Structure formats: C-alpha cells, structure tokens
N, C-alpha and C positions, 0 to 999 in steps of 0.2 A: 657569383664565385670569388670572394673576396678576398684579397691583398692585404700587405701592411704587417707592422707588428702586432703580434696577437695579446701581445701585453696591453698595449693601450688600446684597444678594441674592447679585454676585458674592463678597463680601467673608465671607459667611457660609458660602457652598457651599467658599471655599477654607477659610475653619478647619474645617469639617464636614471636610476631606478630612486634613487634616492632623492634627485631632483621631485620625481611624482609623490613622494611620500611627504616631501616638503608644501608643497600644493595642497596634498590631501590633509594635513595636518593642517593649513589654515580654515581646510573646509570645515573640520569637527569642532576646529577653535568659534568660527560663525555657527555653527550648531548648537555649542555650550552658551553661547553671549544668548541665544535666544530662546532660552526654554524658559525663562521667568515673564517672557512679552506678554502681552494678548496676542489672541491671532491676527488681528489686522495687522498688528506690530513684526511679527512672524513673516507675514506674507510678505511686507513690504522691506523688509533683511534679506528674504534669504533669493526674494528678485533684484535689490543690488549685490548680493554678492553672487548673482547667476552674470549680472550685467557688466560686470569688473573683471567677472571671468574672460568674459567673450572680448573687453579692450586688451586684457592681457595675452590674452593668447594669439588674437590678430596682429596686434607687434613681433610675433614673433614668424609666424604663419602669412603664406601670403593667399591674395583674397581666396581661390579656389581650393587651395587646402584649408584654410578658415572653416569655408563652407563643406567641407567635406569633415570636417575632426564636430563640427554641431550638429550635422547629421548622425555620425556616429553615437555625438553623446544624445540626440533626442531618440533615436532610434532602441537604443538601449532605457532607458527612463518610459520610454511607450510600453517595451514589452513587459518590463518590470511589473507596471501599473497593470496592464492587460490580462497578465496571470493569474495575479491576486492571490500569492501565495503568502506574500508578506503585504502586512499592514500599515502603509504609508500615508500621512497627511499630504495636500498639496505641497505646501513650504520645503517638506524633505524630497520631493520629487526635483525641486529646484535647484536645491543643496545639493543632490547627486546628480544632477545633471551637471554641475558645477565640479563634484569632483572626478566626473567622466570623460570634460571638455579639456583634453589635453592638445599641445601641437601634434601635428601629423608627425613632425620630423623627430618629436621626441625621443622617442625607441626606434631610430635606426640601426643605433649600434648591439645595444639590448637584444631587436628582433632580429639581427644577423645571429647572434650567440646562440637565443633561446627562442626562436620562432614565436608562433603563437602563443606559447607558456606565459611570457610577461604581459600579454593582454591578460590571459585568464588568471594571474595573478593579482592584477589590479583588481578585476572584478569580483574577485573571491576575500580580497583584502576591504574592498570598497561596501561590497553586501555585510562581513563579518563585524567588521570596526565601528560602520557608522551603526549597524544595527543596537551593537554593544551601547553605544552612548544614546543610542536613542530609548533603547526598554532598559535599561540599567544590569538585565541578565536575559542568555537567550536558552536557559534552559526549558523544556518543553516546545523549543521553536526552530533548533537546529536545523529538525529533518527539513523544514519546510525553506530554509534558509540551502540549503544543499540542493534542493530539488531547483528553486532559482537559480542557482550559481549554475548550477549544468543545463538547465535549460539557455541560458543568456548566453554562456560561452559556446553552445551552440548555432545559433543566434544570429550574436556575432561573427562566428567561424564565415557562416554562410555568407553576411553580409558583407563581409571583409572580403570574401573573395569575388563578388559580383562587383563590388564597388570599384575595388581597385582595377578590375576588367572595363568596367565603365570610366574610368580617368584614363586609361590607356587613350580610349577611345576619342576622351575628350581632346583627350593632347595632339594628338597623331594625326588622326581621320575628320576630329573634326573643328579643328583649328582655334581651339579653346575656346568655341561658342560658350559662353555662360550660362544662357537660355537653355540649352539641349544637357547640360550637364543639370542645371538647377531640378528640370523634367525627370530626367531618369534617377537620380538619386529621390527623388520625391516617391515616385514610382514604386521603385525598389523599397520603399520604408512601408509603405503602402499594401504592398504586395505581400510581406512578410508580416505586418501588423496583422492584417485579412486572415492568415493561418490563423495568428495565434488566438485572435478575436475567435476563429470558428474552433479551435480548438478546448480554448474555455467555457464556450457555451454547449460544446456537447458533454466535454465531463466535467463538469460544473460539480456534481457530487464526490466522483474522486478525489479532484482536487479540494474541497472542502474537508474530506477524511484523511488527507495529506498532512492539514494543521492539527489534528489532532493527534496523529500518531506518535508525536513529543511527550506530550503530554500524558497519552495513553502508555505507552512502553517505552518507558525512561532507560531501560536498558541499551535502545538503538540507540542513544544519542550518543554513546560514547566509542561507538565507532565512528558516526558523522566524519567529527575532526580529522580521524586518521584519515578517511577514504578521502576529503578534500583534500587535505596534506600531499598525500599519496597523488591523487590527481593532477596538480598540481604541479607536483615534481614531477613526474613522467613526463609531463607536455613537454616542461622546460628543457630538461634530462636529452631528450631521443636528438634533438639537432647538435646538439655539443660535439659528438664525433664526425658526423659531417663535415661543420665549418673545420673544426680539426685538420681533418684532411682533405679539404680544400675540395669537396667531393661536391660541394651544392650545386643544386642547377634548379631550372625551371620547372622539368617536369619531375624530380627529387621534393621539391615546394610544393607540386600539383599531389605527388602521392602520398605526401607527410597528413597535406591538408583533406584529402580524404581518408587517412587513417587516423587523425584527430577526430573527424565526424563520426566514423566508424564505432569509436571508444563511447565517445558522448552519447550516442546511439547504447549503448550497450548500459551503459550508465543509467538510462532515462529505463532499460526494461530491465533493471536491477530493483529500479523506484518502483517501477510497475510490480515487481515480483513481492516488493515486499506490502504495498499495497496489496495485491490479494492473500497475502496470507495474515494482513491484521485485518482484514476484512473477513476471511474465514474464521480466525481466531475469534474476532466479536461477534462471528455469527452464534458458535459452540459456545462463547460464553454467556451471551444471551436466550443460547436453545439450553441451556443449562442451570440456569437464572428460571427459565420459564417452567421448566419441568418441575424443582427445586417447589418454587410458588404452585404451581398444581398440586402437584405431592399434599402442599401444607392443605391447599384450600379444600381439596377432598377427605383430607384426614378430618377437618373440622368439619366439614360440612358432614360427615359421619355420625360424630359426635353432636352436633346441635342435631341434627336429624333423631339420635336416640334421646337426645335431650326435650325434644318435641314429641314424644312417643308418652316417654314419661308424665311430662306437662299435662299432655291430651286426656289422658285420665285423671291427672290432678285438678286439671282448672271442672272437668266431670263432676267430679266430687264433689269440689266446691258450690260449685252451681248446685246439685243435689242439695248440698245443706243449707245455703239459702234460700233454695224450695221451702224446706222444714220450717225455716223462720216465717218464712212469707204465709204458709197453712195455718201457721198460729194466729195468723192477724185477723182481726175481725173485719177488714178491709175485703169483701168479696171481688170489688174493682180490680184491685191489686192483683188478686189473687189468678183471676180471670187473665189479665195483663201477662203476668207472668210465665202462666201455662199458656198462654196461646203464641205468645210475640216473644219475651226474650229469651225462655229455655230454647224451643228448638232453634231459633235465629244462633243464638251461642253454640249451640253443638252445632249446626250443621255449618257453621263457618267453620269451628274447630277443625271438623273432618275436611271439610276443601282446601284449607292451608295448609294441613299434613299430606292432603293426596297429592297436591303439586309439589310441596317441598322436594317428596320423591324424587320424582322426574329428572332433579339437579343431579343427583348422582350420574347420571348418564356422560362423558364426555364429549358426545359429537352433539353439537349446536343443532345443526337442522334434524339429528334424528329427535332431540329433546324440544326444538318447537315444533313438529309434527305431530307429535305425542303429546301437547300440551292444550293445542288444538282442537283433538279429537276430541278430546278427554274434559274440555272445558264445553265443547256444543253441548256433548253429549250429558253434562253436568246441568247446564242451563235447561236440556228437555226432560229435566227429574227422573234422568238414568238411576240407576241406584249401581255406583261404580267403585268396585274396589280395586287397589294396586300396592302389588308387592315389587319393588326393586330390589334385587341383591348384586351390587353390580362390582367385579374388582376393576378399578379402574386400569391400574398396568397393564393386564394380559386382555383388555376388551379391545373388539376387533367389530367394524361393519360387517365384511366379508363377503359384500352385495356394493355393486351401485346405490348411493344413497335413494335416486328415485325411480330402481327397482325396487330396493328395500321399502319406502313410505307406499308405495302404490299394494306391494303384497300386505302389506301391515293394514292399511286403511279398506282394502276388502274384507278384512278376518273382521277388523275392529267395526265397520257397519253391519256385518253380518248378524255381529251379537250384542249392539245396543239396538237395533232394528226386533229383535227377537226379544228385548226386554220391552216393547213396548204394550202400554196400558195391559200389563200383568200384575196385578199386587203379590208382592215379596221377590218379585227374578229382582236378577241383578247380574253383572258382566264382573267375573274376575280374570284381571290384567297380570302376569308375571314375569320379571323379563331376570332371568341370571344370566352369570357366564362362569367360566373356569378357562383354565389355557387351553383348553380343547375343543369348546363348546360354547357357544353362545346359543340360549333358548329364550323364545317368548312363545306363552301360553297363555290363551285365551279362553276361559272357560264363559257361557253362561246359561242361564237354566231353560229351559224347554217346558211348554205348558200343553203344545199338543206338538208331532210331527209334522214339520213342516218341510222335512227334508229326506227324498226317497230312500227302498229298504238300506241300499248299498251306499255308501258316504263315499264312497270310492269314486261315484260317477260326479261328484263334484259338483252336483248340481242343484239348486234350491227352486220350489216350487210354490215360494211364498209368494202372494196376490200382489199384482202388480208390479213383479220382477221378471225380468229375463231368465234370471239363473243362472247365468253365467258366472258368476262373482269369480266362482275357486278356479272357474276353468282356466279362467284370465291370468288366476295366481299362479296357477301348475304351471300354463304355456310362459311366464316368467321367468319359471324355479328351472326351467329345462334349462336355462341357459348358467345355471352355476351349480354342477355338479355337485357340490359340498355341503347344497342346502338339499334340506327336504320338508314337504309339510305333510305332518299327521293329524287325520280327523275323525274322530270317532265320537262315540254314544256312550256316558254311562250316567245310565239309569234316568232322569231329569236332566241330567246335563251335557252339553253339548259343545265339545273340547275341540280345539285347533291348536296344532303346536307347529310352531316353525324353529326348526333348529339348523345351523349355519355351524359347519366344521371351521378348525381355525388350519387354514392350510400350510403356516410355517411348520407345524409339529408335525404334518405327515413326512 
C-alpha cells in the first residue's frame, strides 16, 4: 500500500509515461528513416536499433531485470507474429521489440496509480501509431489492430502475473539463481506461445476473415477507436479509487487481475460475435446473389430454349430449301450424298441438341445428370424419344430422396424404352411439369402388343426374359412417401405411367 505525497506520485507517473513516449518517438523516427533503405539495409538498421535499446535499458536495470524486460518484449513480438492478424516484416518486428523493451522499473509510480492499464496503453499506442507510420492509413484494418490489441493485452496480463510470481521465487527461494530464472521464463514463453500457435492453427479461417471485416463493413470501424479508447481508460481508471483511499493490497491486485482477464475475454467474445454476424451476413449476401444469378440464368435459359425451338424449324427449312437447289443439280452423286448423309445427320443432331438442352431447366443437378444419362443411352440405341419439360424453377421441389426418386424413374424409363425395341413407329414420350402444389413425371410409350396382364394394378410385366417385378419395386419404394403416387394405365396403343408428388409445404 503506497504512502507519501500523492501529488509527487502522480507527477512521477506522468514523467514515466512521457519518458516512454520519448523512447517510442525515437523508434518511430528510426522506422521513418529506414523507409527508403533497401531490404538488407532495413534489416541491419532495425538490428542496430534493437541492440542500442538493449544497451540503454541495461544501464538502468540490473541484469535480472534486464533479462525480464527482454523476455517480456520477445514474448509480445512472438505473440503478435503468431496470431497473424497484422502483416509486418522482420525488420518491423525488430523495431517493435525495441519499442516494447523498456526498463522494468520505469512504470513503478504509474503502475501504482493506473495498474496494468498503463501497459495496455503502451500496447495500444505502439500498435496503432507504428501501424499508421508503416501503412500510412489504417482504414479497413482497424478491426485487425483492435483484435491484436485485445489478444496481446490478455496474454501480457497472464504472462506478467506468472512472471512476477516466478521472479519472487527466483529472488527469495532460489537465492537469485540466474540459470533457474532463464529456464522458468523461457519455459513460460514457450508454453504461452504454443497456446497461441494452436489457436491460430485451429482458427485460421476465422482469423483470416477478421482481416477482411474492416474492408467489407466500414461502418464497424468507426466504433473501434472508441472501443479501444474506452477499454484502456477503464483499465486505467479502475485502480485509482483504491490508490486514493490507500486500500490497495495483494488480494485486491489479484482480484483486479482476474477482473481484467474477464473483461478481456468478454471483448474476445464480442469479437467472435462480430465475426459470427459478419459471416452470417456474408453468407446471406452470397445466397441472395446466387439466387439472383440463378433466376437470371433460368430466365435466360428459357429464352434460349424458345429461340432454339424457333431456330430448329428455321434450320430444317433451310436444309429443305438447300435440298431443292441440290435436286436441280445434274450431279447425281451429290444428290445421293445429300439425301443419305447430310440431311439425316443434320436433322438428327438438331433434334438431339434440342432434346438434351431442355434438361437444363431442371434445377437439381443430380436429377438432371440422371435423366441425361438415361436419355443419352436410349438415344444411342436408336430409340425415338420425345421430351417436354415445363418447369417453374421457383416452386420446384424433389419431394423424395434423390436416390429413391432416380430408382423409381429408372424403372419407369427402362420399361418405356424396352417396349420400343424393334418396333417401327414406336416412341417414348417423357413429360415433366410442376406447379406450386404438384410435380408430375409422365412417361408414355407405344405398345405393339399387350405385354402387361389385364389389370395394370398387378404392377407386373410379362416381358420375355424379365422377372416383371420393376413396378412392384417402384411401388414398394413409394410406400415410404405418402405424398407420392404412381398411376399406371393403358390408353389404346399407349402405356402411360405417371408419378405425381404433392408439395408438402402447401398442405
């Protein structure tokens, strides 16, 4: 508990802070002088400044205190390097080491008045002012500096508490054994640095996002300076009443340290909250853009399909017109080549491209790929396929697990394609349409003879070489989906299978 003249204590504390800022001003001047130097020159200059600082501090502190001051400065620089929220070069870390390297006894009076708040003030000042000198402006980066300040302050507080405790053991229980002091201090630094390394490794992506918050959301930055200032002021003001009333004690200092740690952890929680909100907002923005792009894509796709439908007829007419000119020619070889090769090939390719292009109306990539494969296989087997798709993308839904849906559709399509084998004029007509309440897959195929038993409800085919259980399997699958039903019936020469799935959301 301090005794003596309070005015002298305040004046001495103020002088100590002024001395630190004079020291820091010299470091800033050194940083400004090194700006136009080559890289190797900057390294040599920064190393020289660090050595000069160690020598000057050594003239004030005893050897043990100088060692502790160096360890504290090394620790802060290592933590700043490992957390990787601010981008500095090696020469910058050397100059920051010199800035943090101050005599252990420098803040005796100011620490009595302001407690750990004076050290938090040092960290905030060094980070912001040095960053300003190095980067010219901090707009878009203040959140990274604020996060670094909070984290360094927390680690400094923890380090200082343990370091002071170890120093007392060194002085009073280990008879000032320098070897033990070195071992314990280095071990403490390595332990706390390992914790930072593990955190940075585990939270690499969130920490990277923290670097972008200021750039993406500039409105957040205007509160950062106020938040930093209020944090430091709170830390500096809290000990003053206890000092004025002379109620300071070791128990009180321990309680204040725990309070400081709690307050810093609360601010880290605040940073995490901002990160979560920012990440959520970014996800929503991305989803909105993706939705808008998807809407534009499908609108453009529908227009292209309509244009392709018109172009299909135009190209056919062009080839017919071309055929008239060919027929007028006296070259019989050219006529035969046009009739047998060019016109059939062109017609087939036009129809095939139009057929497959319609599939792109389906929003589900898995379903689209499945239908493309089935139709492609049938087309290569010279099946005559008709496809009509009328999809409202906004209200489209699957209504079933995609694996079950493709199994059922696979059975229906295989039945239709097999029925068209080796029958002239046969075809399979596939129609997919939906609205807000119903999604319908209708598959029609021509029949040359009755392959199915008298009642389609038997769900069994009597095709040669087949077990006839396809529709039975489909119905077994559909039993797990009360909103889906399969209608199978015969209309003259057509066998029709219609899978209808109701929209659960509007029921």
